[in-house]
C-alpha positions in Angstrom: 42.2 -74.6 85.1 45.0 -75.5 82.7 46.9 -72.5 81.4 48.3 -71.8 77.9 51.8 -72.1 79.5 50.9 -75.6 80.6 50.0 -76.4 77.0 53.2 -74.9 75.6 55.3 -76.8 78.1 53.7 -80.1 76.9 54.5 -79.1 73.3 52.4 -77.3 70.7 54.8 -77.2 67.8 53.3 -78.6 64.7 49.9 -78.9 66.4 46.7 -77.1 65.2 45.5 -74.9 68.1 42.0 -73.5 68.0 41.8 -70.2 69.8 38.3 -69.0 70.6 38.9 -65.2 70.7 36.6 -62.2 71.0 37.1 -60.2 67.9 33.6 -58.6 68.2 34.8 -55.1 67.4 32.6 -52.1 66.3 32.6 -51.4 62.6 31.6 -48.5 60.4 31.4 -50.3 57.0 34.7 -52.2 57.0 36.5 -49.7 59.3 37.2 -50.8 62.8 36.4 -48.0 65.2 37.8 -49.6 68.4 40.4 -52.5 68.2 40.7 -53.0 71.9 39.5 -56.6 71.9 41.9 -57.5 69.1 44.8 -56.0 70.9 43.8 -57.8 74.1 44.0 -61.3 72.6 46.9 -60.7 70.3 49.6 -61.7 72.9 48.0 -65.1 73.4 48.0 -65.8 69.6 51.6 -64.5 69.3 52.7 -66.7 72.1 51.3 -69.8 70.5 52.7 -69.0 67.1 56.1 -68.3 68.5 56.0 -71.8 70.1 55.4 -73.3 66.7 51.7 -73.9 66.8 49.4 -73.7 63.8 47.0 -71.2 65.2 43.3 -71.2 64.1 41.5 -68.1 65.5 37.7 -68.0 65.7 35.2 -65.5 66.9 31.7 -64.0 66.5 31.0 -60.5 65.4 27.6 -58.8 65.9 24.3 -60.7 65.7 23.9 -62.2 62.2 20.9 -64.5 61.9 22.8 -67.9 61.6 23.7 -67.3 57.9 26.4 -65.4 56.1 26.0 -61.6 56.1 28.8 -59.5 54.6 28.1 -56.7 57.1 29.3 -58.9 59.9 32.4 -60.4 58.2 35.5 -60.9 60.3 37.8 -60.0 57.4 38.6 -56.5 58.8 39.4 -58.0 62.2 41.7 -60.6 60.5 43.5 -57.8 58.7 44.0 -55.8 61.9 45.2 -58.9 63.8 47.9 -59.4 61.1 49.0 -55.8 61.5 49.3 -56.2 65.3 51.1 -59.5 65.0 53.4 -58.3 62.3 52.8 -61.4 60.3 50.5 -62.5 57.5 47.2 -63.9 58.7 45.2 -66.2 56.4 41.4 -65.9 56.3 38.9 -68.6 55.7 35.7 -67.4 54.0 33.5 -69.9 55.9 33.5 -71.5 59.4 33.8 -75.3 58.8 33.4 -75.6 55.0 35.9 -76.1 52.2 37.7 -72.8 52.8 38.1 -73.4 56.5 39.3 -77.0 56.0 41.8 -75.9 53.3 43.2 -73.0 55.3 43.6 -75.2 58.4 45.3 -77.9 56.4 47.7 -75.5 54.7 49.1 -73.8 57.8 52.8 -74.2 58.5 54.2 -74.2 62.0 53.9 -70.7 63.5 51.3 -69.5 61.0 47.9 -68.0 62.0 44.5 -68.1 60.3 41.1 -66.6 61.2 37.8 -68.3 60.4 34.8 -66.4 59.2 32.2 -65.3 61.8 31.1 -68.3 63.8 27.5 -67.0 64.0 27.2 -67.4 60.2 26.4 -71.0 61.3 23.1 -71.5 63.2 24.8 -74.3 65.2 27.0 -71.8 67.1 24.1 -70.2 69.1 21.5 -72.9 68.9 19.6 -73.8 72.1 19.4 -77.4 70.8 22.2 -79.4 72.3 22.4 -81.7 69.3 22.6 -79.0 66.7 25.2 -77.1 68.8 27.2 -80.3 69.3 27.2 -81.2 65.6 28.7 -77.8 64.9 31.3 -78.3 67.7 32.2 -81.6 66.1 32.9 -79.9 62.8 35.0 -77.3 64.5 36.9 -79.9 66.5 37.9 -81.7 63.3 39.9 -78.6 62.3 42.2 -78.7 65.4 44.2 -80.8 67.9 44.0 -78.4 70.9 41.7 -75.7 72.2 42.5 -72.4 73.9 39.6 -70.3 75.3 40.5 -66.7 75.4 37.3 -64.9 74.4 36.3 -63.6 77.8 33.5 -61.4 76.3 31.7 -64.6 75.3 32.2 -66.9 78.3 28.8 -66.2 79.6 27.2 -67.7 76.5 26.5 -71.5 76.1 27.6 -71.5 72.5 29.2 -74.3 70.5 32.7 -72.7 70.3 32.6 -71.6 73.9 31.0 -74.4 75.8 30.8 -77.6 73.6 34.1 -77.4 71.7 36.5 -77.5 74.7 34.7 -80.7 75.8 35.9 -82.3 72.6 39.6 -81.3 72.6 42.4 -81.0 75.2 41.9 -77.4 76.4 43.4 -74.5 78.4 42.7 -70.9 79.3 44.5 -68.2 77.4 46.3 -65.4 79.2 43.5 -62.9 78.7 40.9 -65.1 80.4 43.4 -65.9 83.2 43.9 -62.2 83.8 40.2 -61.4 83.6 39.3 -64.0 86.2 42.1 -63.0 88.5 40.9 -59.4 88.4 37.3 -60.4 89.1 38.4 -62.4 92.1 39.8 -59.2 93.5 36.3 -57.7 93.2 34.6 -60.7 95.0 37.0 -62.5 97.3 39.8 -60.1 98.5 38.4 -56.6 98.2 40.3 -53.6 99.5 37.9 -51.1 101.1 36.1 -48.8 100.7 34.7 -50.6 97.7 33.0 -48.2 95.3 30.9 -49.2 92.3 29.9 -46.9 89.5 27.0 -48.2 87.4 25.6 -46.5 84.2 24.2 -47.4 80.9 20.7 -47.3 79.5 18.6 -49.9 81.2 18.3 -50.4 85.0 16.9 -53.9 84.2 20.4 -54.9 82.8 22.0 -54.2 86.2 19.4 -55.3 88.7 21.0 -58.7 89.4 24.4 -57.2 89.9 23.0 -54.5 92.2 21.3 -57.2 94.2 24.7 -58.9 94.8 26.7 -55.6 95.2 24.3 -54.5 98.0 25.9 -57.3 100.0 29.5 -56.4 99.1 30.0 -52.8 98.1 30.3 -49.8 100.4 29.1 -47.3 97.9 27.1 -47.6 94.7 27.0 -44.5 92.4 24.4 -44.5 89.6 24.3 -42.5 86.4 23.3 -43.0 82.7 19.8 -43.8 81.6 19.3 -46.2 84.4 19.5 -43.4 87.0 16.1 -42.0 85.9 14.2 -45.1 87.1 15.8 -44.7 90.5 14.9 -41.0 90.5 11.3 -41.9 89.6 11.3 -44.3 92.5 12.2 -41.4 94.8 9.1 -39.5 93.5 10.9 -37.2 91.1 9.7 -36.0 87.7 12.0 -37.4 84.9 10.4 -35.8 81.9 11.0 -37.8 78.7 14.1 -39.4 80.1 14.7 -43.2 79.7 12.4 -44.8 82.2 11.5 -48.5 83.0 8.3 -47.9 84.9 7.9 -51.6 85.7 11.2 -51.6 87.5 10.3 -48.7 89.9 9.2 -51.1 92.7 12.5 -53.1 92.6 14.4 -49.8 92.7 12.5 -48.8 95.7 13.3 -52.1 97.4 17.0 -51.7 96.6 17.1 -48.1 98.0 15.6 -49.4 101.2 18.0 -52.3 101.4 20.9 -50.0 100.9 19.8 -47.7 103.7 19.3 -50.7 106.0 22.7 -52.2 105.3 24.5 -48.9 105.5 25.5 -48.9 101.8 25.8 -45.4 100.3 23.5 -45.4 97.3 24.3 -42.2 95.4 22.1 -40.7 92.7 22.7 -37.6 90.5 21.9 -34.3 92.2 21.8 -32.5 88.8 21.6 -33.5 85.2 22.0 -32.2 81.7 18.7 -32.1 79.8 17.7 -31.5 76.2 14.3 -31.5 74.5 15.5 -34.2 72.0 18.2 -36.8 71.7 21.4 -35.4 70.0 22.6 -36.2 66.5 25.5 -38.6 67.1 26.7 -38.6 63.5 26.8 -34.9 62.8 27.7 -34.0 66.4 25.8 -30.8 66.0 25.6 -28.7 69.2 22.7 -29.8 71.4 22.7 -26.8 73.8 21.9 -28.7 77.0 20.5 -27.2 80.2 21.6 -28.0 83.7 18.8 -28.7 86.1 18.5 -30.2 89.6 17.7 -33.9 89.4 14.4 -33.3 91.2 13.4 -30.6 88.8 13.6 -32.2 85.3 11.0 -30.4 83.0 8.3 -32.6 81.7 9.3 -32.0 78.1 13.1 -32.6 78.6 15.3 -35.7 78.5 18.2 -36.3 80.9 21.3 -37.1 78.9 24.3 -36.7 81.3 25.1 -36.1 84.9 25.6 -32.4 85.8 28.6 -30.6 87.2 27.6 -30.9 90.9 27.2 -34.7 90.4 30.5 -34.9 88.7 32.2 -33.3 91.8 30.2 -35.5 94.1 31.1 -38.7 92.4 34.8 -37.7 92.1 34.7 -37.2 95.9 33.2 -40.6 96.5 36.0 -42.2 94.5 38.8 -40.2 96.0 39.4 -42.4 99.1 38.3 -45.7 97.7 40.4 -48.9 97.9 38.6 -50.6 95.0 36.5 -49.2 92.2 34.5 -51.1 89.6 32.9 -49.1 86.9 30.4 -50.4 84.3 28.4 -48.1 82.1 28.7 -44.5 80.9 27.1 -41.6 82.7 25.5 -40.2 79.6 25.5 -40.0 75.8 29.3 -39.9 75.8 29.5 -40.2 72.0 28.3 -36.6 71.7 30.7 -33.9 73.1 27.9 -32.0 74.8 27.1 -35.0 76.9 30.5 -36.6 77.5 31.7 -34.6 80.5 30.0 -36.9 83.1 31.7 -40.0 81.7 35.0 -38.1 81.4 34.6 -37.1 85.1 34.1 -40.7 86.3 37.1 -41.9 84.2 39.3 -39.1 85.6 38.0 -39.9 89.1 39.2 -43.5 88.7 42.6 -42.2 87.6 42.9 -39.8 90.5 41.8 -42.4 93.1 44.5 -44.5 94.8 42.1 -47.5 94.4 42.6 -50.6 92.4 40.4 -49.6 89.4 38.5 -51.9 87.0 36.6 -50.7 84.0 34.0 -53.3 83.3 34.1 -53.6 79.5 31.5 -52.7 76.9 30.6 -49.1 76.5 32.8 -48.0 79.5 35.9 -49.5 77.8 34.9 -47.9 74.5 34.4 -44.5 76.2 37.8 -44.6 77.8 39.4 -45.0 74.4 37.1 -42.6 72.6 37.6 -39.9 75.2 41.4 -40.2 74.9 42.4 -41.7 78.2 45.5 -43.8 78.6 44.3 -47.4 79.0 47.4 -48.4 80.9 46.7 -45.9 83.7 43.7 -48.0 84.9 44.2 -51.1 87.0 42.3 -53.2 84.4 40.0 -52.7 81.4 37.8 -55.7 80.9 37.0 -57.0 77.4 33.6 -58.4 78.5 30.9 -56.2 80.0 28.2 -58.8 80.2 30.6 -61.6 81.3 32.0 -59.3 84.0 28.5 -58.5 85.4 27.4 -62.1 85.4 30.6 -63.2 87.2 29.9 -60.5 89.8 26.3 -61.7 90.0 27.7 -65.1 91.1 26.5 -67.0 88.0 28.3 -70.0 86.6 29.7 -68.9 83.3 29.5 -71.8 80.7 32.8 -70.9 79.0 34.8 -70.9 82.2 33.1 -74.1 83.5 34.1 -75.9 80.3 37.7 -74.8 80.7 37.7 -76.1 84.3 36.6 -79.6 83.4 
């Protein structure tokens, strides 16, 4: 896979370089609530600009329906990128139309522009190869070279991720190179014991990665909403907690496989419950109750791991050689249900292990809860991409860069 340094050594001055970034940041109106993904890709963009390239940055944001939607505009992200780079960033109000063409043509050496949300064009996400290819052709007309650095999107067979690099000389940006290097440490050269912490809402989202990790990990610790399907599989009452009843048989199979292979499969021993889901906007007190995980009342919902579980999970991380964490332990956005996720984050920091926070909500939680990002071994920018890599899947965006 060619690197951005290879491109620069060949000469990028005066050339239009299309950078597929991941600027898919959470917004409240036009206010960015977590700029982690923008900060992650900024060094690649700065490196190209400093080498004299005319840098055209493109990304998706959210899930618009293939047409312009002001709620999903990348304008706030373009503004924040300019602040981080310390230079003016031009903004095109469309993806391949008159504005994009004019902005791309007007760039001087070392200048940077951001295109509007790629998903405002139906061709970006189309399952029809011809429609996707036609959009990629239009994007290719804007640039001379391609740099893939949107790791959070490399598991998508989208026009700007998969089809476009086939049309232009291409290379991987520094962020993608770092992400792949870290994931190789989790799959090819693992320092043991290898502990994995999985959380989040749905067990179905993690079944494929659990299937793979049962062959590789020494310990799997489960929390979040997905834990209640496993607790149900063990015959416990889970009240009105998140439950995927149809996944209970698979959970039973995985528990049996873990026991057979000698993999520690650790479930919560106590949980915080409440009769209703908390108000995340008002953050009003929810007055949770701590109960044993096998004694959840029928009218209560589990919303975080309890204090005994926090201690147990911290102990399971304390002597690990490698830790991968993906998914919060509870409703971390509410202070009454944040302690489980805090405890896992602190457990990673206290462990001598090489620690990887697997993107998505976990990365957001680390920042929201006030932890120093630099204290972790690596914080991924792509939750879904990280999981699919660990599942052993071929990621279209990486395959296109390797061609």
